[in-house]
C-alpha positions as CSV (number, residue, x, y, z in Angstrom):
1,X,0.0,0.0,0.0
2,X,1.4,3.4,-0.9
3,X,2.5,5.6,2.0
4,X,0.0,8.5,2.6
5,X,-0.2,11.4,5.1
6,X,-3.4,13.3,6.0
7,X,-3.6,17.0,5.4
8,X,-4.3,17.6,9.1
9,X,-1.3,15.6,10.2
10,X,0.9,17.4,7.6
11,X,-0.3,20.8,8.9
12,X,0.4,19.8,12.5
13,X,3.8,18.5,11.6
14,X,4.7,21.6,9.6
15,X,3.6,23.9,12.4
16,X,5.6,22.0,15.0
17,X,8.7,22.0,12.9
18,X,8.3,25.8,12.2
19,X,8.1,26.5,15.9
20,X,11.1,24.4,16.7
21,X,13.1,26.0,13.9
22,X,12.2,29.5,15.2
23,X,13.2,28.6,18.8
24,X,16.5,27.2,17.6
25,X,17.2,30.2,15.3
26,X,16.2,32.8,18.0
27,X,18.5,31.0,20.5
28,X,21.4,31.3,18.1
29,X,20.7,35.0,17.6
30,X,20.6,35.6,21.3
31,X,23.9,33.8,21.7
32,X,25.6,35.6,18.8
33,X,24.4,39.1,19.7
34,X,26.8,39.5,22.6
35,X,29.7,38.2,20.5
36,X,28.9,40.7,17.7
37,X,28.4,43.5,20.2
38,X,31.7,42.6,21.8
39,X,33.5,42.6,18.5
40,X,32.0,45.9,17.5
41,X,33.0,47.4,20.8
42,X,36.5,46.1,20.4
43,X,36.7,47.6,16.8
44,X,35.6,51.0,18.1
45,X,38.2,50.8,20.9
46,X,40.9,50.0,18.4
47,X,39.8,52.8,16.1
48,X,39.8,55.2,19.0
49,X,43.3,54.0,20.0
50,X,44.5,54.6,16.4
51,X,42.9,58.0,16.3
52,X,44.5,58.9,19.6
53,X,47.9,57.9,18.4
54,X,47.4,59.8,15.1
55,X,46.4,62.9,17.1
56,X,49.4,62.7,19.3
57,X,51.9,62.0,16.5
58,X,54.2,64.7,15.2
59,X,54.3,64.6,11.4
60,X,57.7,65.3,9.8
61,X,58.1,66.3,6.1
62,X,61.1,66.8,3.9
63,X,62.1,68.1,0.5
64,X,62.9,65.2,-1.8
65,X,66.7,64.9,-2.2
66,X,67.8,61.5,-3.5
67,X,64.8,59.2,-4.2
68,X,61.8,58.4,-1.9
69,X,63.2,55.0,-0.7
70,X,66.6,56.5,0.1
71,X,65.2,59.6,1.8
72,X,62.9,57.5,4.0
73,X,65.7,55.2,4.9
74,X,67.8,58.1,6.0
75,X,65.1,60.0,7.9
76,X,63.5,57.1,9.7
77,X,66.4,56.5,12.3
78,X,66.7,60.3,12.6
79,X,63.1,60.5,13.7
80,X,63.6,57.6,16.1
81,X,66.4,59.6,17.7
82,X,64.0,62.6,18.1
83,X,61.4,60.3,19.5
84,X,63.7,58.9,22.1
85,X,65.2,62.3,22.9
86,X,61.9,64.2,23.3
87,X,59.4,61.5,24.4
88,X,57.2,62.6,21.5
89,X,55.9,60.3,18.8
90,X,57.0,61.1,15.2
91,X,56.1,59.8,11.8
92,X,57.2,60.6,8.2
93,X,54.8,62.4,5.9
94,X,56.0,61.8,2.4
95,X,55.1,64.1,-0.5
96,X,55.8,63.5,-4.2
97,X,55.5,67.1,-5.2
98,X,58.4,69.4,-4.0
99,X,56.2,72.4,-3.2
100,X,53.8,70.3,-1.1
101,X,56.4,69.9,1.6
102,X,56.1,73.6,2.7
103,X,52.4,73.7,1.9
104,X,51.8,70.8,4.3
105,X,53.8,72.6,7.0
106,X,51.9,75.9,6.5
107,X,48.5,74.1,6.6
108,X,49.4,72.1,9.7
109,X,49.3,68.7,8.0
110,X,52.9,68.4,9.1
111,X,54.4,69.8,12.3
112,X,58.1,69.9,11.3
113,X,59.9,69.7,8.0
114,X,63.5,69.7,6.6
115,X,63.4,72.2,3.7
116,X,65.7,74.3,1.7
117,X,66.0,78.1,2.3
118,X,64.1,78.9,-0.9
119,X,61.1,76.8,0.1
120,X,61.3,78.4,3.6
121,X,61.3,81.9,2.1
122,X,58.4,81.0,-0.2
123,X,56.5,79.4,2.8
124,X,57.0,82.5,4.9
125,X,55.7,84.7,2.1
126,X,52.6,82.5,1.7
127,X,51.8,81.5,5.3
128,X,53.5,84.4,7.2
129,X,54.2,83.5,10.9
130,X,52.4,80.2,10.3
131,X,55.8,78.7,9.5
132,X,58.8,79.4,11.7
133,X,62.5,78.7,11.6
134,X,64.0,76.2,14.1
135,X,67.6,75.3,13.2
136,X,70.0,75.1,10.3
137,X,72.1,72.2,9.1
138,X,75.8,72.2,9.5
139,X,78.2,71.0,6.8
140,X,81.4,69.0,7.1
141,X,83.4,72.1,7.7
142,X,81.2,73.1,10.6
143,X,79.5,75.9,8.6
144,X,75.7,76.3,8.4
145,X,76.0,76.9,4.6
146,X,76.1,74.8,1.5
147,X,76.9,75.0,-2.2
148,X,75.4,74.0,-5.5
149,X,77.2,72.3,-8.3
150,X,76.9,72.3,-12.1
151,X,78.1,69.0,-13.5
152,X,78.3,67.0,-16.7
153,X,79.0,63.4,-17.5
154,X,82.5,62.2,-18.3
155,X,83.2,62.3,-22.0
156,X,80.4,64.7,-22.9
157,X,82.7,67.2,-24.5
158,X,81.7,70.0,-22.1
159,X,84.8,71.6,-20.6
160,X,83.4,74.8,-19.0
161,X,80.1,76.6,-18.2
162,X,80.4,78.6,-21.4
163,X,80.2,75.4,-23.4
164,X,76.6,75.0,-22.2
165,X,75.2,77.8,-24.3
166,X,72.8,76.3,-26.8
167,X,72.8,73.0,-24.9
168,X,69.9,71.2,-23.0
169,X,70.2,71.7,-19.2
170,X,68.6,69.9,-16.3
171,X,67.5,71.8,-13.2
172,X,66.1,70.2,-10.1
173,X,62.6,71.1,-8.8
174,X,61.5,74.7,-9.4
175,X,61.6,75.5,-5.7
176,X,65.0,73.8,-5.0
177,X,67.7,76.1,-3.8
178,X,70.6,73.9,-4.8
179,X,68.9,72.3,-7.8
180,X,67.5,75.5,-9.5
181,X,68.0,78.8,-7.8
182,X,71.8,78.8,-7.3
183,X,72.6,77.0,-10.6
184,X,70.5,79.5,-12.5
185,X,72.6,82.3,-10.9
186,X,75.8,80.5,-11.7
187,X,74.8,80.2,-15.3
188,X,73.9,83.9,-15.5
189,X,77.2,84.9,-14.0
190,X,78.7,83.2,-17.1
191,X,76.4,85.0,-19.4
192,X,73.9,82.2,-20.0
193,X,70.2,82.5,-19.3
194,X,67.5,79.9,-19.8
195,X,66.7,81.6,-23.1
196,X,70.2,80.6,-24.3
197,X,69.6,76.9,-23.8
198,X,68.2,74.6,-26.5
199,X,65.9,73.3,-23.8
200,X,65.7,72.8,-20.0
201,X,63.8,70.7,-17.6
202,X,62.9,70.7,-13.9
203,X,63.3,67.2,-12.4
204,X,61.7,66.0,-9.2
205,X,65.0,65.5,-7.2
206,X,68.8,65.8,-7.3
207,X,69.1,62.1,-8.2
208,X,66.7,62.4,-11.1
209,X,68.8,65.3,-12.4
210,X,71.9,63.0,-12.3
211,X,70.0,60.3,-14.1
212,X,68.9,62.4,-17.1
213,X,72.4,63.8,-17.5
214,X,74.1,60.4,-17.3
215,X,71.5,59.0,-19.7
216,X,72.5,61.6,-22.3
217,X,69.1,63.4,-22.3
218,X,70.7,66.6,-21.1
219,X,74.3,67.8,-21.3
220,X,74.6,69.2,-17.8
221,X,72.6,69.8,-14.6
222,X,72.6,71.5,-11.2
223,X,72.6,69.5,-7.9
224,X,73.6,69.7,-4.2
225,X,77.3,69.6,-3.3
226,X,77.3,66.6,-1.0
227,X,75.9,64.3,-3.7
228,X,78.0,65.8,-6.5
229,X,81.3,65.3,-4.6
230,X,80.4,61.7,-3.8
231,X,79.5,60.9,-7.4
232,X,82.7,62.6,-8.7
233,X,84.8,60.5,-6.3
234,X,83.1,57.5,-7.8
235,X,84.0,58.7,-11.3
236,X,80.3,59.0,-12.4
237,X,80.2,62.7,-13.0
238,X,82.5,65.6,-13.7
239,X,82.1,68.9,-11.8
240,X,82.2,72.0,-13.9
241,X,81.7,74.6,-11.2
242,X,80.9,74.9,-7.5
243,X,78.9,77.9,-6.3
244,X,79.7,80.3,-3.4
245,X,78.2,79.3,-0.1
246,X,74.5,80.0,0.7
247,X,72.5,79.3,3.8
248,X,72.0,75.6,4.3
249,X,68.8,73.6,4.6
250,X,66.8,74.1,7.8
251,X,64.3,72.5,10.0
252,X,61.1,74.6,10.2
253,X,57.9,74.1,12.2
254,X,54.2,75.0,12.2
255,X,53.7,77.8,14.7
256,X,50.5,76.2,16.1
257,X,52.7,73.8,18.0
258,X,53.0,74.4,21.8
259,X,56.2,76.0,23.1
260,X,57.1,72.9,25.2
261,X,57.2,70.7,22.1
262,X,59.2,73.2,20.0
263,X,61.7,73.7,22.8
264,X,62.2,69.9,23.3
265,X,62.7,69.3,19.6
266,X,65.1,72.2,19.2
267,X,67.2,71.0,22.2
268,X,67.4,67.5,20.8
269,X,68.5,68.8,17.4
270,X,71.2,71.1,18.8
271,X,72.8,68.3,20.8
272,X,72.7,65.8,18.0
273,X,76.3,64.6,17.2
274,X,76.0,62.6,13.9
275,X,79.8,61.9,13.8
276,X,80.1,61.4,17.5
277,X,77.9,59.8,20.2
278,X,74.9,59.5,17.9
279,X,76.6,58.1,14.9
280,X,75.4,54.5,15.4
281,X,71.8,55.7,15.7
282,X,71.8,57.2,12.2
283,X,72.0,55.8,8.7
284,X,74.0,57.6,5.9
285,X,73.4,61.0,7.6
286,X,76.6,62.2,5.9
287,X,74.6,62.2,2.6
288,X,72.3,65.0,3.9
289,X,73.0,68.7,4.0
290,X,73.3,68.5,7.8
291,X,76.2,66.0,8.2
292,X,77.5,67.6,11.4
293,X,74.1,68.3,13.0
294,X,72.4,71.7,13.6
295,X,73.0,75.2,14.8
296,X,70.8,78.4,15.1
297,X,71.5,81.3,12.7
298,X,70.1,84.8,12.2
299,X,67.3,84.7,9.7
300,X,68.7,87.8,7.9
301,X,70.9,85.2,6.2
302,X,68.0,84.3,4.0
303,X,67.8,87.8,2.5
304,X,69.9,87.0,-0.5
305,X,67.9,83.9,-1.2
306,X,64.7,86.0,-1.3
307,X,66.4,88.5,-3.6
308,X,67.3,85.8,-6.1
309,X,63.8,84.2,-5.8
310,X,62.1,87.5,-6.7
311,X,64.5,88.0,-9.7
312,X,63.4,84.6,-11.1
313,X,59.7,85.1,-10.4
314,X,59.6,82.4,-7.6
315,X,58.0,84.8,-5.1
316,X,54.8,86.6,-5.7
317,X,55.3,89.6,-3.4
């Protein structure tokens, strides 16, 4: 006989099963809710911790010098030194565009920055007292000044600055003191303006300038003295001319910082001994414009930078 089930029995069975399923499901929900609430609470706590760390972290920016990877490798242990010396938390704020370094400082996105004197003068013009001077870098001779270099590649057939007339030239970033401002004056001192060149370019860093010259895209370029001297020792470039000394790169800060933080960071910078007791804490610091640490100078030193910047239309006022 075929198996049959009555309609009434089926309804009773379906109703009972539905009730049982609802009880089981609701029990699971009641058991899972505390777990979900706990996880949500923990996520909120973690987010709050991260936000708290972010709020209490001092952001440090810098003008691009070599390439991003190298610059970060050099600045990371330097910031670790500052962190240990001041008890403040630091992190790097990297920017691809040269001008963004000083803009970030003026807007308060960063709190401190290592910038060239041209970028500092431009920042002061744009943000007024929103940006302030802290300390200047000291070179290998113990002087808070540096030089720019005009160079070519070995075998390029360029023997002096005058040979660059009618040739393509590579400057560094437009707001770079050593890569653009000073080399431009060096060329003009020899009677060569940008109009006398077959073409010119603004690269994004000193190292990029080196690359385009060595690749034969440009006959010569302008870069910082520390890098130029190292590359000449390695036989990779030939220096055509070294400029007179100008005020070195500086550390500047956003004026919204409290006085206690500024004082602590300034003190830590002034006692830094890159070639002495702190040498093992730093990496390749001798490749920067501050190889012997920092010193305070009179801001009137930046006047001749401002004069040149106005001559070349780099300042608006």
